[in-house]
C-alpha positions in Angstrom: -16.7 3.5 48.4 -19.5 5.3 50.6 -23.2 4.4 49.7 -23.4 8.1 48.7 -20.8 7.6 46.3 -22.5 4.4 44.9 -25.7 6.2 44.4 -24.2 9.3 42.8 -22.0 7.1 40.3 -25.0 5.0 39.3 -27.3 8.1 38.7 -24.2 9.5 36.5 -23.7 6.1 34.6 -27.8 6.0 33.8 -27.3 9.7 32.4 -24.3 8.7 30.3 -26.0 5.5 28.9 -29.3 7.1 28.2 -27.4 9.8 26.2 -25.2 7.4 24.2 -28.3 5.4 23.6 -30.1 8.3 22.3 -27.2 9.3 20.1 -27.0 5.9 18.4 -30.9 5.7 17.9 -30.7 9.1 16.2 -27.7 8.1 14.3 -29.3 5.0 12.9 -32.4 6.9 11.6 -30.7 8.6 8.5 -28.2 5.6 8.0 -31.1 3.3 7.9 -33.0 5.7 5.2 -29.8 5.9 3.3 -29.3 2.1 3.1 -33.0 1.6 2.4 -32.6 4.1 -0.7 -29.3 2.2 -2.0 -31.4 -1.3 -1.7 -33.5 0.1 -4.8 -30.1 -0.4 -6.7 -28.5 -3.3 -4.9 -29.8 -6.8 -3.9 -31.9 -7.2 -0.9 -29.2 -9.7 0.3 -26.8 -7.3 0.7 -29.0 -4.8 2.2 -30.0 -7.5 4.5 -26.1 -8.3 5.7 -25.3 -4.8 6.2 -28.4 -4.3 8.4 -27.4 -7.5 10.5 -23.8 -6.4 10.8 -24.9 -2.9 12.1 -27.2 -4.5 14.4 -24.3 -6.8 15.8 -22.2 -3.5 15.9 -24.9 -1.6 17.8 -25.7 -4.4 20.3 -21.9 -5.3 20.9 -21.4 -1.2 21.6 -24.3 -1.1 24.2 -22.8 -4.1 25.9 -19.6 -2.6 25.9 -21.0 0.7 27.6 -23.0 -1.2 30.2 -19.9 -3.3 31.3 -17.1 -0.6 30.8 -18.5 2.8 31.6 -20.1 1.3 35.1 -16.4 1.5 36.6 -15.2 4.5 34.8 -17.0 7.3 36.7 -14.8 9.9 37.6 -11.9 8.5 36.0 -9.2 10.0 33.6 -9.9 9.2 29.9 -7.9 6.1 28.9 -6.9 4.9 25.1 -10.4 2.9 25.0 -12.2 6.4 26.0 -10.5 8.1 23.2 -11.4 5.3 20.7 -15.0 5.5 21.8 -15.1 9.5 21.2 -13.3 8.8 17.8 -16.1 6.1 16.8 -18.9 8.7 17.7 -17.2 11.3 15.6 -17.1 8.9 12.7 -20.8 7.9 13.1 -21.3 11.8 13.2 -19.1 12.3 9.8 -21.0 9.3 8.0 -24.4 10.7 9.1 -23.6 14.1 7.5 -22.1 12.4 4.2 -25.5 10.5 3.9 -27.8 13.6 4.6 -26.6 16.2 2.4 -23.5 17.3 3.9 -23.4 21.2 4.6 -27.3 20.8 3.9 -27.9 18.1 6.6 -30.2 18.4 9.3 -28.4 16.2 11.6 -25.8 18.7 12.6 -27.1 19.0 15.9 -26.3 15.2 16.6 -22.5 16.9 17.7 -24.2 18.4 20.6 -24.8 14.9 22.3 -20.9 13.9 21.9 -20.2 17.1 23.7 -22.7 16.4 26.4 -21.2 13.0 26.9 -17.7 13.9 27.1 -18.4 16.9 29.6 -20.5 14.7 31.8 -17.8 11.9 31.6 -14.8 13.8 31.8 -15.3 17.4 32.6 -14.5 20.6 30.9 -10.9 20.2 29.0 -11.9 16.9 27.6 -15.4 18.2 26.0 -13.6 21.3 24.8 -11.5 19.4 22.6 -14.5 17.3 21.4 -16.1 20.6 20.5 -13.2 22.0 18.7 -13.0 18.6 16.7 -16.7 18.7 15.9 -16.3 22.3 14.7 -13.6 21.6 12.7 -15.7 18.7 10.9 -18.8 20.9 10.4 -16.6 23.8 9.0 -14.8 21.4 6.7 -17.9 20.0 5.5 -19.5 23.6 4.5 -16.0 24.6 2.6 -15.8 21.1 0.8 -19.5 21.0 -0.1 -19.9 24.6 -1.1 -16.6 25.2 -2.6 -16.0 28.6 -3.9 -19.5 29.8 -3.6 -19.0 32.5 -1.1 -22.6 33.6 -0.7 -23.9 29.9 -0.1 -20.8 29.4 2.4 -21.8 32.6 4.0 -25.3 31.6 4.3 -24.5 28.1 6.0 -21.6 29.5 7.8 -24.1 32.0 9.8 -26.4 29.1 10.5 -23.7 26.9 11.8 -22.2 29.6 13.8 -25.3 29.3 16.3 -24.6 25.4 16.5 -20.6 25.9 17.0 -21.4 28.6 19.7 -23.8 26.0 21.5 -21.3 23.4 21.3 -18.6 25.4 23.2 -20.9 27.1 25.4 -22.0 23.5 26.4 -18.4 22.1 26.6 -17.2 25.0 29.0 -20.4 25.6 31.2 -21.4 22.0 31.7 -17.8 20.8 31.7 -16.7 23.4 34.2 -19.9 22.4 36.3 -18.9 18.8 36.3 -15.3 19.7 37.4 -16.3 21.6 40.3 -19.2 19.1 41.4 -16.2 16.3 41.2 -13.8 18.8 43.5 -16.8 19.8 45.7 -17.7 15.8 45.9 -13.7 14.9 46.5 -13.4 17.8 49.4 -16.7 16.3 51.0 -15.2 13.0 50.8 -11.6 14.0 52.5 -13.7 16.3 55.1 -15.6 12.9 55.8 -12.3 10.8 56.0 -9.9 13.3 57.8 -9.6 14.1 61.2 -9.8 17.6 61.6 -7.4 18.1 64.6 -4.4 15.8 63.3 -5.0 16.1 59.6 -4.7 12.0 59.5 -7.4 9.6 58.4 -10.2 9.3 60.7 -11.7 6.0 62.5 -14.2 5.7 59.6 -11.7 5.7 57.0 -9.3 3.4 59.0 -11.9 0.7 59.0 -12.7 1.1 55.0 -8.9 1.0 54.0 -8.3 -2.0 56.5 -11.0 -4.2 55.1 -9.6 -3.3 51.3 -6.1 -3.9 52.2 -7.2 -7.4 53.5 -9.4 -8.2 50.5 -6.5 -7.1 48.5 -4.0 -9.1 50.1 -6.4 -12.0 49.7 -6.5 -11.6 46.1 -2.8 -11.0 45.9 -1.5 -13.8 48.4 0.1 -10.8 50.6 0.3 -9.7 54.2 -1.2 -6.7 55.8 0.3 -5.6 59.0 -1.1 -3.3 61.5 0.2 -1.0 64.2 -1.8 0.2 67.1 -0.1 3.2 68.9 -0.6 4.9 72.0 1.0 8.2 73.7 2.5 7.1 76.9 1.1 9.0 79.8 -0.8 11.4 77.7 -3.7 12.2 80.4 -0.8 13.3 82.6 0.5 15.7 80.1 -2.9 16.8 79.5 -3.9 17.3 83.2 -0.4 19.2 83.7 -0.4 21.4 80.5 -3.5 21.8 79.5 -5.8 20.6 76.8 -4.5 23.0 74.0 -0.9 21.8 74.8 -2.3 18.2 74.5 -3.7 19.1 71.1 -0.7 20.5 69.8 1.2 17.5 70.8 -1.1 15.3 69.0 -0.3 17.3 66.0 3.1 17.2 66.2 3.4 13.3 66.9 0.9 12.8 64.0 3.3 14.5 61.6 6.2 12.5 63.0 4.1 9.3 62.1 3.3 10.6 58.6 7.0 11.0 57.8 8.1 7.6 59.2 5.6 5.5 57.0 5.7 4.6 53.2 3.7 6.2 50.5 1.2 3.5 50.4 0.6 3.1 54.1 -2.1 4.9 55.9 -1.8 6.2 59.3 -5.0 7.2 61.3 -6.2 8.6 64.4 -8.0 5.8 65.9 -9.5 7.8 68.8 -8.1 10.0 71.7 -4.3 9.7 71.9 -4.4 6.4 70.0 -3.1 5.9 66.7 -3.2 3.2 63.8 -1.1 2.5 60.8 -2.1 0.0 58.1 0.8 -1.4 56.1 -0.3 -3.1 53.1 2.3 -6.0 51.5 4.3 -5.9 54.8 5.7 -8.7 56.9 5.4 -8.4 60.5 9.1 -8.2 60.8 9.4 -5.2 58.5 6.3 -3.6 60.4 8.1 -4.1 63.7 11.1 -1.9 62.0 8.6 0.8 61.0 6.9 0.6 64.4 10.5 1.1 66.1 11.4 4.1 63.4 8.3 5.8 64.8 8.9 5.1 68.4 12.6 6.1 68.2 11.6 9.4 66.4 9.1 10.4 69.0 11.6 9.4 71.8 14.2 11.6 70.3 12.0 14.6 69.5 11.6 17.4 72.2 8.1 18.3 72.9 7.3 21.6 75.0 6.2 20.3 78.4 7.7 16.8 78.5 9.5 17.7 81.5 6.6 17.3 83.4 6.3 13.6 82.6 7.1 10.6 84.4 10.1 9.7 82.3 10.9 13.4 81.6 10.0 12.7 78.1 7.2 11.9 75.4 7.2 8.3 74.4 4.8 5.9 72.4 3.9 2.2 72.9 3.3 0.2 69.8 1.6 -3.2 69.2 2.1 -5.2 65.8 0.1 -7.7 64.4 -0.5 -9.2 60.8 -2.9 -10.8 58.7 -3.0 -13.7 57.9 -0.3 -14.7 59.8 -1.5 -13.8 63.3 -5.3 -12.9 62.4 -7.9 -14.4 60.0 -10.5 -11.6 59.7 -10.0 -7.6 60.3 -11.8 -8.0 63.5 -9.4 -10.4 64.9 -6.2 -8.1 63.4 -7.5 -5.2 65.3 -7.8 -7.2 68.5 -4.4 -8.9 68.2 -2.9 -5.6 67.2 -4.5 -4.0 70.4 -3.4 -6.8 72.8 0.1 -6.4 71.6 -0.2 -2.8 72.4 -1.6 -3.6 75.9 1.4 -5.8 76.3 3.6 -3.1 75.3 2.2 -0.7 77.9 2.3 -3.2 80.5 5.8 -3.8 80.1 7.2 -0.3 81.0 6.0 1.4 77.7 8.1 2.9 75.3 8.5 0.0 73.2 7.3 -2.1 70.3 5.7 -5.4 70.9 4.8 -7.9 68.1 1.6 -10.1 69.0 2.6 -13.3 70.4 0.3 -15.4 72.4 2.1 -16.9 75.6 -0.1 -19.9 75.1 0.8 -20.5 71.5 4.4 -20.3 72.8 3.3 -22.8 75.5 1.7 -25.0 72.9 4.5 -25.0 70.2 7.6 -25.5 72.5 6.4 -27.8 75.3 4.3 -30.3 73.7 1.2 -29.8 76.0 -1.7 -31.7 75.3 -4.2 -30.3 72.9 -7.2 -31.2 75.1 -5.4 -28.9 77.8 -5.1 -25.8 75.4 -8.7 -25.8 74.2 -10.3 -24.9 77.9 -7.1 -22.7 78.4 -8.2 -20.7 75.6 -11.7 -20.8 76.7 -11.0 -19.3 80.1 -8.4 -16.7 78.7 -11.0 -15.2 76.3 -13.2 -15.0 79.1 -11.0 -13.1 81.3 -9.9 -10.9 78.4 -13.6 -10.0 78.0 -14.3 -9.3 81.5 -11.3 -7.5 82.7 -8.3 -6.3 80.6 -6.0 -5.7 83.4 -6.4 -9.1 84.9 -5.9 -10.5 81.3 -2.7 -8.6 81.0 -1.5 -9.5 84.4 -2.0 -13.4 83.6 0.0 -13.1 80.6 2.9 -11.3 82.3 2.7 -13.8 85.4 3.2 -16.5 82.6 6.2 -14.9 81.2 7.8 -14.5 84.5 6.9 -18.3 85.4 8.5 -19.2 82.1 11.8 -17.8 82.7 12.0 -18.3 86.3 11.5 -22.0 85.8 14.2 -21.9 83.3 16.4 -20.2 85.7 15.7 -22.9 88.5 16.1 -25.7 86.0 12.9 -27.3 86.5 11.9 -30.4 84.7 9.7 -30.3 81.6 6.9 -31.6 83.3 7.3 -28.9 86.1 7.7 -26.0 83.5 4.3 -26.9 81.9 2.8 -27.3 85.3 3.9 -24.1 86.3 3.1 -22.0 83.2 -0.3 -23.8 82.8 -1.0 -22.9 86.5 0.0 -19.5 86.0 -2.6 -19.1 83.0 -5.2 -20.3 85.4 -4.3 -18.6 88.8 -6.7 -15.8 88.4 -9.7 -17.5 86.8 -11.7 -17.4 90.0 -11.8 -13.5 89.5 -14.6 -14.4 86.7 -17.0 -14.9 90.0 -16.2 -11.4 91.0 -18.5 -8.8 90.0 -16.9 -6.0 87.7 -17.6 -3.2 90.1 -16.1 -4.8 92.8 -13.1 -6.2 90.5 -12.3 -2.7 89.3 -13.0 -1.0 92.7 -10.8 2.1 93.6 -11.7 3.0 96.9 -11.1 0.9 99.7 -12.7 -2.6 99.7 -15.3 -3.7 102.0 -15.0 -6.6 104.3 -17.7 -8.4 101.8 -15.5 -7.4 98.8 -12.4 -8.7 100.3 -13.8 -11.9 101.2 -14.7 -12.2 97.3 -11.0 -11.8 96.5 -10.1 -14.3 99.1 -12.4 -16.8 97.8 -10.9 -16.3 94.2 -8.3 -19.1 94.2 -10.9 -21.8 95.7 -13.4 -20.1 93.0 -11.0 -21.0 90.4 -10.4 -24.4 91.4 -14.5 -24.9 91.7 -14.6 -23.6 87.9 -12.2 -26.5 86.5 -13.3 -29.1 88.8 -15.0 -31.0 86.1 -12.1 -30.9 83.7 -9.9 -34.0 84.3 -7.1 -32.7 81.9 -6.6 -29.9 84.5 -6.6 -31.9 87.6 -2.9 -31.6 88.1 -2.9 -27.6 88.1 -5.6 -27.4 90.7 -3.3 -27.6 94.0 -1.1 -24.8 92.2 -3.9 -22.4 91.8 -5.7 -23.2 95.2 -2.5 -22.4 97.3 -1.0 -19.5 95.3 -2.0 -17.2 97.8 -0.5 -19.0 100.8 2.1 -17.3 102.9 5.5 -18.5 104.1 4.5 -17.7 107.8 1.3 -19.6 107.3 -1.1 -16.5 107.6 -2.1 -16.9 104.0 -5.5 -18.1 102.4 -7.3 -20.5 101.7 -5.9 -23.2 103.7 -3.3 -21.5 105.9 -0.3 -23.9 104.9 3.1 -22.7 105.8 6.9 -23.4 104.7 6.9 -26.5 102.6 3.5 -27.5 103.4 3.0 -25.1 100.5 3.5 -26.7 97.0 6.9 -25.8 95.7 5.2 -24.5 92.5 2.7 -22.7 94.3 5.5 -20.8 96.2 7.3 -19.9 92.7 3.9 -18.5 91.5 3.4 -16.6 94.6 6.4 -14.4 93.9 5.8 -14.0 90.3 2.1 -13.1 91.0 2.9 -10.4 93.7 6.0 -9.0 91.8 3.7 -8.1 89.0 0.9 -7.0 90.7 3.2 -4.6 92.7 4.9 -3.2 89.2 2.0 -2.8 86.9 -0.9 -0.5 87.1 -4.1 -1.6 88.9 -7.3 0.3 89.9 -6.6 0.1 93.6 -2.8 0.2 94.0 -0.1 2.5 92.8 2.3 1.2 90.5 6.0 0.5 91.9 9.1 0.8 90.1 10.9 -2.8 89.6 13.6 -1.6 92.1 10.6 -0.8 94.5 9.3 -4.2 93.9 12.4 -5.9 94.7 12.6 -4.1 97.7 9.2 -5.4 98.4 10.0 -8.8 98.0 13.0 -8.6 100.4 11.1 -6.9 103.1 8.7 -9.9 103.1 11.2 -12.6 103.0 10.3 -15.1 105.5 6.6 -13.8 106.1 5.0 -13.9 102.8 7.7 -15.3 100.5 10.2 -18.5 100.5 13.7 -16.9 101.4 15.5 -18.9 99.1 13.3 -18.5 95.8 13.3 -14.6 96.3 17.0 -13.9 95.8 16.8 -16.4 92.8 13.9 -14.6 91.4 15.8 -11.3 91.9 18.8 -12.8 90.1 16.5 -14.2 87.2 15.3 -10.6 86.8 18.6 -9.4 86.2 19.5 -12.3 83.9 16.6 -12.0 81.8 16.3 -8.5 82.0 15.8 -7.9 78.1 12.6 -10.4 78.2 10.6 -8.0 80.5 
């Protein structure tokens, strides 16, 4: 609930409470007078007991008003609300009975009941209360006056003005309250809805996600989050124009809405990015929903898709869940975003469940916990500094993992290779952002920074003894098989074996993924590049094995 809604509801609550207090106080005046009169006949003790019971009842009612009504603003009436209205009407009847029935000067009290009903529940409810109040007043007149038509006519004429006031108040005030609520609801929708797509906007996404997480904590449930990004949307926009791009966003938004359930929320996160919040949903079920969205979009024809790189409109989706993969809203968003980044890094048009490669490494290879801690610190720093290098690092680790399995390395060698893959580019932390992401040709000074990054990486971890065994692999992962690499100019078997493996994985990913200063190659073009540089940059024996590994584990990349 927004601050504006909270303030408005607080003010409405105060008005209702004041009206109810005034009604009860005014009702107690004639009732007290009646009891005082009766006390002349009955004992003082009985009078005192009745007054105490009345006082307790009134205090209990006031307490109920304060506790219950506060959360009932703008809600439909429940059984307890009907009971309260009946209670107020019974009080009104009792007041009439004790103050002369048709001759009572307290008939005006009925207008308070109508006012309260109109402000709290709108026109229809207040008209119903006005009708019941009218029946009570008219029955009082008929029963009291009997067949005395002249007296009946006299009081009926007087009451007619009051009854008209009741209905006018119920109708006008009730209608105004209904209009105000409808207007408030419409403003709320406008504040929460993205104008272009009709989906919820970023503001509502943040509110609903926090609400879902809070509810998940109470109910011991999971909340899953999908982050979705249209592949090559900029290319579509540039070629087909912004109007076509807007139409595409609208069409894809409708497909997303049709693929989720009634209690899910899909929002436009920004630009061509979307997010879906899935309450009470496991990550496995979230992947199924994500796959339904992905396949539906892939199988839909969109005008202008012929100009896309794959001749089709596709979407990449990242999936994460709370509390399984994240322990806060901020972390849930970050992990879903990381999964999306990985999905886009691995050829797009896929659903990727968040999974830290480092977590896999820790769980499956008994890696020392003292080693994991600095690794996480360095990777976190790299993620903050440069998303490309972070994504590149995780992909190189995956290549290294399966290449190590293909080569049947020992367990110790697999650990060393994958940890070194995680650390191989940490020296880039020393490179300024404007150089690291430079699109134009590098200057000699810029180039020297890149040449120095293997040694810079070793220098960063020189004081961490747990990482000593990985330093040679990191330092020499840019050596060339022909001896023309850096930083030491090693050649052939002088280069550590695991460094030669890492060089191939690192180079292949650099060729086949988007980066600021290089045009992306297809996997086939990357394989050709590897073969073209056999014996010069790469170990001849390892290149063919790496290519065989890509085919064997093609479903992993």
